[in-house]
C-alpha positions in Angstrom: 17.3 -67.3 -26.9 14.5 -68.1 -29.1 12.0 -65.2 -29.7 8.5 -65.4 -31.1 5.0 -63.5 -31.1 1.7 -65.0 -31.7 -1.9 -64.3 -31.1 -3.3 -67.0 -29.0 -6.9 -65.8 -28.3 -8.9 -62.8 -29.7 -7.0 -59.7 -29.1 -4.3 -61.5 -27.0 -0.7 -61.6 -28.0 2.0 -63.8 -26.5 5.7 -62.8 -26.6 7.5 -66.0 -26.0 11.4 -66.2 -25.2 12.7 -69.7 -24.9 15.8 -69.3 -22.5 17.8 -71.7 -20.2 19.7 -68.7 -18.7 17.4 -68.3 -15.6 16.3 -70.4 -12.6 12.8 -68.5 -12.7 10.6 -67.8 -15.5 8.9 -64.4 -16.0 5.3 -64.2 -16.9 3.3 -60.9 -17.3 -0.2 -59.9 -18.3 -0.8 -56.3 -19.5 -4.3 -54.8 -20.4 -3.5 -51.9 -22.9 -5.9 -48.8 -22.9 -5.8 -45.3 -24.0 -4.3 -43.0 -21.4 -7.2 -40.5 -20.4 -7.3 -38.3 -17.4 -10.9 -39.4 -16.5 -9.9 -43.1 -16.4 -6.2 -43.2 -15.6 -6.7 -43.4 -11.8 -9.3 -46.1 -12.0 -7.3 -48.2 -14.3 -4.2 -47.8 -12.1 -6.3 -48.9 -9.0 -7.7 -52.0 -10.7 -4.6 -54.3 -10.4 -4.2 -53.2 -6.7 -7.8 -54.2 -6.0 -7.7 -57.5 -8.0 -4.6 -58.5 -6.2 -6.6 -58.4 -2.9 -8.6 -61.6 -3.5 -10.3 -64.0 -5.9 -13.4 -66.1 -5.7 -11.3 -69.2 -4.7 -8.6 -67.3 -2.5 -10.7 -64.6 -0.9 -7.9 -62.5 0.6 -4.1 -61.8 0.4 -3.4 -64.3 3.0 -4.9 -67.1 1.0 -3.2 -65.9 -2.2 0.2 -65.8 -0.4 -0.5 -69.4 0.9 -1.2 -70.6 -2.7 2.1 -68.9 -3.8 4.0 -70.6 -1.1 2.6 -73.9 -2.4 4.0 -72.9 -5.8 7.6 -72.9 -4.3 7.6 -69.2 -3.5 6.3 -67.9 -6.8 5.5 -64.1 -6.7 2.7 -62.0 -8.5 2.8 -58.2 -8.2 0.6 -55.6 -10.0 2.2 -53.4 -12.5 1.1 -50.0 -13.8 2.8 -48.3 -16.7 2.6 -45.5 -19.2 4.1 -46.2 -22.6 3.5 -43.2 -24.8 -0.1 -42.4 -24.4 -0.9 -46.0 -23.8 -1.7 -47.2 -20.2 -0.6 -50.6 -19.4 -2.1 -52.3 -16.3 -1.9 -55.9 -15.0 0.5 -58.3 -13.3 3.9 -59.8 -13.4 4.9 -63.1 -12.1 8.1 -64.8 -11.1 7.9 -68.6 -11.5 10.3 -71.1 -10.0 11.5 -73.2 -12.9 10.3 -76.8 -12.7 13.6 -78.4 -13.8 14.9 -77.4 -10.4 12.0 -78.8 -8.3 10.5 -82.1 -7.4 8.6 -83.8 -10.2 5.0 -82.7 -10.5 5.5 -79.4 -9.0 3.3 -77.7 -11.7 4.6 -74.0 -10.9 4.0 -72.8 -14.3 0.5 -74.3 -14.5 -0.4 -73.0 -11.0 0.8 -69.3 -11.7 -1.1 -69.3 -14.9 -4.3 -70.3 -13.2 -3.8 -68.0 -10.5 -3.2 -65.0 -12.9 -6.3 -66.0 -14.7 -8.2 -66.0 -11.3 -6.9 -62.6 -10.4 -7.9 -61.1 -13.7 -11.1 -62.9 -14.3 -12.7 -64.0 -10.9 -12.0 -61.4 -8.3 -13.7 -61.5 -4.9 -17.1 -59.9 -5.3 -20.4 -59.2 -3.6 -23.4 -59.2 -5.8 -21.3 -59.0 -8.8 -19.4 -55.7 -7.5 -15.9 -55.4 -6.3 -15.8 -55.3 -2.6 -16.0 -51.8 -1.1 -13.6 -52.4 1.7 -11.0 -53.6 -0.8 -11.6 -50.7 -3.2 -11.5 -48.0 -0.3 -8.3 -49.5 1.2 -6.4 -49.6 -2.1 -7.7 -46.2 -3.2 -6.0 -44.8 -0.1 -2.6 -46.4 -0.9 -3.0 -45.0 -4.5 -3.6 -41.6 -3.3 -0.4 -42.0 -1.1 1.4 -43.0 -4.1 0.2 -40.1 -6.0 1.1 -37.6 -3.1 4.5 -39.2 -2.7 5.7 -38.1 -6.0 6.3 -34.6 -4.5 9.0 -36.2 -2.3 11.2 -36.9 -5.3 12.1 -33.3 -6.5 13.7 -34.4 -9.6 10.9 -36.7 -10.8 8.4 -34.0 -9.8 10.2 -31.4 -12.0 10.3 -33.7 -14.9 6.6 -34.7 -14.6 5.6 -31.1 -14.1 7.7 -30.2 -17.3 5.8 -32.9 -19.2 2.5 -31.6 -17.9 3.1 -28.1 -19.0 4.7 -29.0 -22.3 2.1 -31.6 -23.3 -0.8 -29.7 -21.7 -3.1 -30.3 -24.7 -2.2 -33.9 -25.0 -2.9 -37.2 -23.3 0.8 -37.7 -22.4 0.4 -34.9 -19.6 -1.5 -37.5 -17.5 0.5 -39.3 -15.0 0.5 -43.1 -15.0 -1.3 -43.2 -11.6 -3.8 -40.4 -12.8 -4.4 -37.5 -10.4 -5.4 -37.0 -6.8 -8.9 -35.5 -7.6 -9.9 -38.3 -9.8 -8.6 -41.0 -7.5 -10.5 -39.6 -4.5 -13.8 -39.8 -6.6 -13.4 -43.6 -7.3 -16.1 -45.8 -5.7 -16.7 -49.5 -6.0 -19.7 -49.4 -8.5 -17.7 -47.2 -10.8 -14.5 -49.2 -10.6 -16.6 -52.4 -11.4 -18.0 -50.9 -14.5 -14.6 -49.9 -15.6 -13.1 -53.4 -15.0 -15.8 -54.9 -17.1 -15.2 -52.4 -19.9 -11.4 -53.0 -19.9 -11.8 -56.9 -20.1 -14.2 -56.4 -23.0 -12.2 -54.1 -25.0 -8.5 -53.9 -24.1 -6.0 -55.7 -26.3 -3.8 -57.9 -24.0 -0.1 -58.3 -24.2 1.3 -61.4 -22.4 5.1 -62.0 -22.0 6.8 -65.2 -21.0 10.6 -65.8 -20.7 11.6 -69.1 -19.4 12.4 -72.9 -20.2 8.9 -74.0 -21.2 8.3 -74.5 -24.8 5.8 -72.2 -26.9 3.1 -74.8 -27.2 3.0 -75.5 -23.5 2.8 -71.9 -22.5 0.1 -71.2 -25.2 -2.0 -74.1 -23.8 -1.8 -73.3 -20.3 -2.7 -69.5 -20.9 -5.6 -70.5 -23.1 -6.8 -72.6 -20.3 -6.4 -70.1 -17.8 -8.0 -67.2 -19.8 -10.7 -69.4 -21.2 -13.5 -67.3 -19.5 -12.1 -63.9 -20.8 -15.1 -62.0 -22.0 -14.4 -60.2 -25.2 -16.4 -57.6 -27.1 -15.2 -55.3 -29.7 -11.5 -54.8 -29.0 -10.1 -51.3 -29.3 -7.2 -51.5 -31.8 -7.3 -47.7 -32.2 -5.3 -47.0 -29.2 -2.0 -45.3 -29.7 0.3 -42.3 -29.1 -0.2 -38.8 -31.0 3.1 -37.7 -32.3 3.5 -33.8 -32.3 6.6 -33.2 -34.5 6.7 -29.3 -33.8 6.6 -27.2 -30.7 3.3 -25.7 -29.6 4.5 -22.1 -30.0 7.2 -20.4 -32.1 9.1 -19.6 -29.0 9.9 -21.9 -26.1 7.3 -21.7 -23.4 8.9 -21.0 -19.9 7.4 -22.0 -16.6 8.8 -21.4 -13.1 7.6 -23.1 -10.0 8.7 -22.2 -6.5 9.1 -24.7 -3.7 11.0 -25.2 -0.5 14.1 -26.7 -2.0 17.8 -25.9 -1.8 18.6 -26.8 -5.4 17.0 -25.5 -8.5 15.8 -28.2 -11.0 16.1 -27.2 -14.5 14.1 -29.3 -17.1 14.2 -28.5 -21.0 11.9 -30.3 -23.3 12.2 -30.6 -27.2 10.3 -32.3 -29.7 12.4 -34.6 -31.8 10.7 -33.3 -34.9 11.4 -34.9 -38.2 13.5 -37.7 -36.7 10.1 -39.3 -35.7 8.6 -39.2 -39.2 10.6 -42.6 -40.0 12.4 -43.2 -36.6 15.7 -44.9 -36.6 15.8 -46.1 -33.1 19.4 -47.0 -33.1 20.4 -43.4 -34.1 18.1 -41.9 -31.6 19.4 -44.0 -28.7 22.9 -43.0 -29.6 22.0 -39.4 -30.0 20.4 -39.4 -26.5 23.6 -41.1 -25.0 25.8 -38.7 -26.8 23.9 -35.5 -25.5 23.3 -36.6 -21.9 22.8 -40.2 -21.5 26.1 -41.3 -20.0 29.2 -40.1 -18.2 30.9 -39.6 -21.6 28.0 -37.5 -22.8 28.2 -33.7 -23.8 26.1 -32.7 -20.7 28.0 -34.6 -18.2 31.7 -33.8 -19.4 31.0 -30.1 -20.3 28.1 -28.7 -18.3 28.8 -30.7 -15.1 32.5 -31.7 -15.1 34.4 -28.9 -17.0 32.3 -25.8 -16.2 30.8 -27.0 -12.8 27.4 -25.4 -13.5 25.4 -28.2 -11.9 25.4 -31.0 -9.6 24.1 -33.3 -12.2 23.1 -33.1 -15.9 21.6 -35.8 -17.9 18.8 -36.4 -20.5 16.4 -39.1 -21.4 14.5 -39.6 -24.8 10.9 -40.9 -25.0 10.9 -42.6 -28.5 7.2 -43.3 -28.3 6.2 -39.7 -27.8 9.0 -38.1 -29.7 10.4 -36.1 -26.7 13.9 -35.2 -25.4 14.2 -34.1 -21.8 17.3 -32.7 -20.4 17.5 -32.1 -16.7 20.1 -30.5 -14.2 20.5 -29.6 -10.6 21.9 -26.3 -10.1 22.5 -23.4 -7.6 19.6 -20.9 -7.9 22.0 -18.3 -9.3 23.4 -20.5 -11.9 20.5 -22.0 -13.5 20.6 -19.5 -16.3 24.2 -20.3 -17.2 23.4 -23.9 -17.1 20.5 -23.5 -19.3 22.6 -21.6 -21.9 25.3 -24.2 -21.9 22.7 -27.1 -22.3 21.5 -25.4 -25.5 25.0 -24.8 -26.6 25.8 -28.5 -26.3 22.8 -29.5 -28.4 23.8 -26.8 -31.0 27.4 -28.3 -31.0 26.0 -31.7 -32.0 23.9 -30.1 -34.7 27.0 -28.4 -36.0 28.7 -31.7 -36.3 31.1 -31.1 -33.5 31.4 -34.7 -32.6 34.8 -36.5 -32.0 35.4 -40.0 -32.9 35.9 -40.8 -29.3 32.5 -39.3 -28.4 30.7 -41.3 -31.2 32.3 -44.5 -30.1 31.6 -43.9 -26.4 27.8 -43.2 -27.2 27.7 -46.3 -29.4 29.3 -48.4 -26.7 26.9 -47.1 -24.0 23.9 -48.0 -25.9 25.2 -51.4 -27.0 26.2 -52.1 -23.3 22.9 -51.0 -22.0 21.1 -53.3 -24.5 23.2 -56.3 -23.4 22.4 -55.6 -20.0 18.6 -56.1 -20.9 19.4 -59.7 -21.5 20.6 -60.2 -18.0 17.2 -59.3 -16.4 13.9 -60.9 -17.3 12.1 -57.7 -16.1 14.3 -55.6 -18.3 13.5 -57.9 -21.3 9.8 -57.8 -20.3 9.8 -54.0 -20.4 11.8 -53.9 -23.6 9.6 -56.5 -25.5 6.4 -54.5 -24.5 7.9 -51.2 -25.4 9.0 -52.5 -28.8 5.6 -54.1 -29.6 3.8 -51.0 -28.7 6.2 -49.2 -31.1 5.6 -51.5 -33.8 9.3 -52.5 -33.9 10.3 -55.9 -34.5 13.7 -56.2 -33.2 15.5 -57.9 -30.3 18.0 -56.0 -27.9 20.9 -57.8 -29.8 19.7 -56.7 -33.3 19.2 -53.1 -32.2 22.6 -53.0 -30.6 24.2 -54.2 -33.8 22.5 -51.3 -35.7 24.3 -48.8 -33.5 27.6 -49.7 -35.1 26.4 -48.0 -38.3 25.1 -44.8 -36.7 27.1 -41.8 -38.2 27.9 -38.4 -37.1 25.7 -37.0 -39.9 22.7 -38.8 -38.5 23.4 -37.5 -35.1 23.7 -33.9 -36.4 20.5 -34.1 -38.2 18.6 -35.3 -35.2 19.9 -32.4 -33.2 19.1 -29.9 -36.0 15.5 -31.1 -36.2 14.8 -30.7 -32.4 12.5 -27.9 -31.5 12.5 -26.6 -27.9 9.0 -26.5 -26.6 9.3 -25.8 -22.8 11.8 -24.6 -20.1 10.7 -25.5 -16.7 12.5 -24.4 -13.6 11.8 -25.6 -9.9 13.4 -22.8 -7.9 13.8 -22.2 -4.3 11.0 -20.1 -2.8 13.4 -18.3 -0.4 12.0 -19.9 2.8 13.8 -22.1 5.2 15.4 -25.2 3.4 13.9 -28.5 4.5 16.6 -31.0 4.7 20.0 -31.9 3.7 19.0 -34.3 0.9 18.7 -31.3 -1.6 22.3 -30.2 -1.2 24.0 -33.3 -2.1 24.8 -34.5 -5.6 22.4 -36.9 -7.2 24.3 -40.2 -7.7 24.6 -42.0 -11.1 22.7 -44.9 -9.6 19.7 -42.7 -8.7 19.7 -41.2 -12.2 19.7 -44.7 -13.7 16.8 -45.8 -11.4 14.9 -42.6 -12.3 15.5 -43.3 -16.1 14.4 -46.8 -15.7 11.0 -45.6 -14.1 10.4 -43.2 -17.2 11.2 -46.2 -19.6 8.7 -48.4 -17.9 10.6 -51.1 -16.2 8.0 -53.0 -14.3 10.2 -53.6 -11.2 10.1 -49.8 -10.5 6.6 -49.0 -11.3 4.6 -50.0 -8.2 
């Protein structure tokens, strides 16, 4: 694979990966803006509305016909939160022309259609269509309300909201229900124009076309992009220390059978000059795999919970451990989770545990190379972190991570929030809560937290 990054227009950066591995190409366009409560829902709604129709292809049926003409190409809206940056736009799957009749022009056609979706939406009097806005607003509200159906996801989100209550990171990628309900077409049109003017744009391509051809097609497709003063000041505010001297605690009662325990730490000094390889290995060792401290001790040996895992957000500098427990055992599980983190801090790491954590991270990074969607998410995340490495390069660095590095990271963690979603004593509403959460479900949840576009719409 050949990897490169270049600015192709004012504030528009292309990440190009030349690869013959796949029979389809992946192309995404992401507008970047600061995550804010007052605009998050509008930004999330925009790609949903823009996907409804363009000046040339007035409705979804016409767009679908055009995609069929492009041999089954696909374009979907994407909405992500990476740190405190909201990323909205489109991701496309493009059949490779090497496997199609001569002159198929699928890449050119998809680039043109992406440009039309973004720059020439169907309007009336210069405003986005009220019917499209109203219809997609209701779908967005359904997505926001549906978060409550995933109790684990809800618990993690609520922990983040309480833990980061004074920070933009508390805002969900879809915004909130109250803000979404207030969106009208005039207001959304104004926000749309502001985003086009000021947002840095990240474009990703992975496929067989060479860099110059992709650049030329994109410049043609986005030639009419209006640009004003581009906001390069967007970013994520890193808080190294807990908000208070003692961890804050929050208990929420709900009609559930299992308690959901979520504990949040700030990664502290490890985020001053972050070593991303060491941080990934640390997260794997603590709770990121079936060989981790949480899985083998809290779940398997002590049977304190149905599942126990963790995820680290390396943009915001947060470590979140989560477990599903019986109500009467949540305090025992909590103490043991803290004990396992303390064990790492004390250097109680076997050679087998260290090698298993290294191998887990290397394996997950190799898996990135097998999915264009995962590569797209990885490259976007790395770009926003200011990191210049490929998955292979990051994987190689894991071999040099030491026990001393992992112990230092654990010692620097400061607990900021302990959140418990507990049964309210009412009649339990379904069997789903009583079963164990599968490893596949946990992996899917962690993918969503880490911004894989395939899970974000």
